[in-house]
N, C-alpha and C positions, 0 to 999 in steps of 0.2 A: 679482181681480188679485193677483199675488204681491207681498208686502212683506217688509221685513227681519224682521218678526215671524213670518211664515209660514216663511221660510227658517230661522229659529232653531228653531222647533218641529219642522220636518221633519228638520233635522240631528240634533236630540236623539233623535228616534224612530229614525232610521236607525242612529245609533251604538249604541243598545241592541239593535237587531235584529242588528247585526254581532257584538256581544259575545255575544248568544244563540247565534249560529251557532258562535262560538268554543267555547262550552261544549259544543255538540253534537259538535264535532270531538274535544274532550277525552274525552267519553263514548265516542265511537266508537273512539278509540285505546285507551282502557282496556279496552273489550270485546274488541278484536282481540288485544291482547297477552295478556290473561288467558285468552281462549279458546285461543290458540295454545299457550301454555305450561302451561295449567292451574295457574298459580301467580301469584296476585295480589300476592305480596310485592314483586316488582320495581316495581309501581306505587306502593306505599307509599314506597319509597326515592326514586323519581323525584319524587314529589309533595313530599316533605319537602325534598329538595335544591333543587328549583325555588323553593319558597316561601321558604326561608331566604335563598337568594342574592338573590332579587328584593326581599324585604322589607328586607334590609340595604341594597340599592342605593336603594330608595325612601326609607329613613329618612335616609340621608346624601346624597340626590340633589343638594341644593344645592351641597355642598362638592365632590362628584365632578364635577358639570357645569362649575362655574366654573373648576375646575382644568384640565379637558380643554380648555376654551375659551380658557384663558390670560387670564381676566378678573381685574381688580383692583377693590376697592371704590372707588367714586367719592366723593372727599371733597366735602362740601357747599360748602366754601369755593371749590373749583375748578370745580364744576358746579352753581352755585346755581339756574340756570333749569331744569335737568333735574330737580333735586330738587323744586323748586316745582311743576313740571308733574305729576310722579309723585304728589306728595302731594295736589294738588287733585283729580286724577282718582280716586285711591284713596278720598278722602272721598266723592266723587260716587257711586262704586260701592259704598260701605259696607264697604270693606276696610281692614285695617290697612296702613299704608304699608310696602311691601316694601323690602328692602335694594336699593340701587342699585349696579350694577357697570358698569364701562367696559371695552371691549375695544379695544386699539390696533390697528385694522385699517381700511384705506381702503374696504373693501366695506361698503355699507350693510346692516345686519342687526340683529336683536334677538331675545332669547328670554326666557322666564320659566321658572322651575323652583322646586322646593321641595316638601316633603311635604304642606303645607297652607298656608292663608292666613297663619297666624302665623309660618311659617318660609319665606316666599316670597322670591324674588330676581327682579329685572328687570335685564337686562343689555343694553346697546346698544353698537354700535361707534362709534368716532370718525368713521368714514365716514358713518354715519347722521346724526349731529349736524351734519356739514358739508353734507350733501346736502339735508336737508329743511327746509321752512319750519315755523313753529310749529304751524299747523293740521294739517300732515301728520304731524309728530312726535307730536302729541296722538292722532292716529288710530292710530299704531303702538303707543304706550304703552297706549291703551285696549284694543287687541287683546290685548296681553300680560296686562293686568289681567283681561281676560275669561277667559283661560286659567286664571288663579288662581281667579276667582269661579265658573267652571263646573266646578271640580274636575277639570280635564283631567289633572293629574298622577296623580290616583287612577285615572282611566279608563285612562291609558297604562300604569300599573303593573299593573293587572288584565290588560291585553292582553299585557304582557311576561311575566307569570307564566304565562299560558296557553301562549304561544309557547314559553317555556323548558321547560315541562312536556312539551309535545308533542315538541320537539326532543330532549330527554334520553331519553324513552321510545323514540323512533324510533332514536336512536343506539345505545342499549343492545340493542335488538332486532337491528339490523344487525350489531353486533359479536358478539352471541351466535351469529348465523348463520355469520359468518366463522370463529368458534372451533369450529364444528361442533355447536352446541347444537340440540336438537330439541324440538319441542313434545310435551307429554305425550300418550301414546296417539295418536301421529301417524298410524299406519296406519289407525286407525278414523275419522279425520276426513274430512268431506266435502271432496274436492279442489277443487271450485268455491268453496266457502266459504273454504278455506285461501288460494286465490289472491286472493280479495276482501280477506281480512284482511291479507295481506302487502302488497298494492297500497295499501290504505288507510294502513298504517303508514308505507310509504315516501313516499307523496305528501302525507301530512298536514302535515309541516313546511312544504312549499311553500305549501299552501293556507292554513295558519295565518299565515305571513309576509305573504301577500297580504292577508289580512283585517286584520292589524295595520296595514299601510300604508293600507288603506281607512279604518280607524278614525281614523288620523292625519289623513287628508285631510278627513274629515267634521268633525273637531274644528277644523280650520283655517277651514272655512266658518262653523262656529258662532261661533268667536271673532271673525271678521270681522263677522258680523251683530251680535253682542253689543257689540263695540267701537263700531260705528257708532251703535247705540242709545245708548251711553253718552255719546258726544260730540254726538249729534244732527246730525252732519255727515258723511255717508258719503263725500262727495267728498274729504275730507281723507285718509282711509285709501286711497281709490282712487288719488289722485294720488301718495301715498307708494309704493304698490305699483308704479305705472308707473315711478317713478324707480328703485326697488330692482330691478325686472325688467330695466331697461335697462343695468344695470351688468354687464359681461361677465366680470370677473376674480373667481375664487373666493376665499373667505377663506383666509388663510394656514394656519389650524389647523382646517380643515374636517375633520370626522370622521363616519363612518357611525353611530357610537354616539350622537351628539347631533344629527344633521342634522334629525331630525323636530321638534326643539324650536324651531328658528328660525322666524321669520315667513316666510322664503323660503329656498329650497334654498341652503345655504352653498357648494355646489360650482358655483354659477352657473347660467345658463340654457342650458348646453350639452346637457342631457338632452333627449331627444325628448319631445314632448307629444302624441303620437298613437299609435294602434294599441295593441299589447300593452305598449309601453314605459310607458304611463300607469299600468298595473297595479302597476308597481314604483316609482312616484314617492312620495316622502314627503309632497309638497305638491301640491295641485291646481294646474293651470296658472294663472299670474297673470291671464291674459286672462279666464278663467272667473270668477275671484274678483272682478275688476273689474266684469264684467257683472252678477254677483249683487248687488254693492253699488249699482250705478247703474241697475239695472233695464234693462240692455241698451243704455244710451246710450253 
């Protein structure tokens, strides 16, 4: 019978499989471009640019994200219960207490960010504090601390680096085609192989983005399972997700750049949760997450 422990181990395995496929796409794009142009120099430039930009974003991720979210540091004198709850759960999880931020927004939501556990941030909206009971809030905070403990920021950064690399190489390739660039010794190349290489380069960014979103969804399932294990009360997080999912209004400062960080889609439940639309979701459907937590109850 499936348990939270089996869900946790399955999601870890699936995440690394997805990242492995990411690397395969990178290798495929590298082969296609180098084969077409007979010049690997463009790959070196693309890799360096993608790595530098994403490492810088990762290093200052906490400052960048809280700024985009409009969050402010939550004074302990103003939010003593929240600080106490975060500290107690951090101790239970064996983590340093993260910085606590508040977002003035009626939509119930929360996120965690930071490059590692020593520089982590947990942010919650005022709407979340108003809507949830203590056990439910514990479930949400445990979920966010699990993202920190599971090194999800690192996994997300690896995924972003790979997506950035693929997008840059594909863009450079398409621009060179528009400018009239030709592959080295083009007349002697196999035309079928050339079509395959060009199709791979053009479609790779779409495939990479879909994989990045898939990684994000798997990490949400993993954080749900880890958070439930931390509190020993899956119903707390399940009930919190029910309340969060029933709120129809999007957050005022919802952004595609940070949407994957939140416990629930900050744009609200308007997105479709069936068919091809599910492939482009940053989060699994809340109903599926609740079923995983409660064993289908």
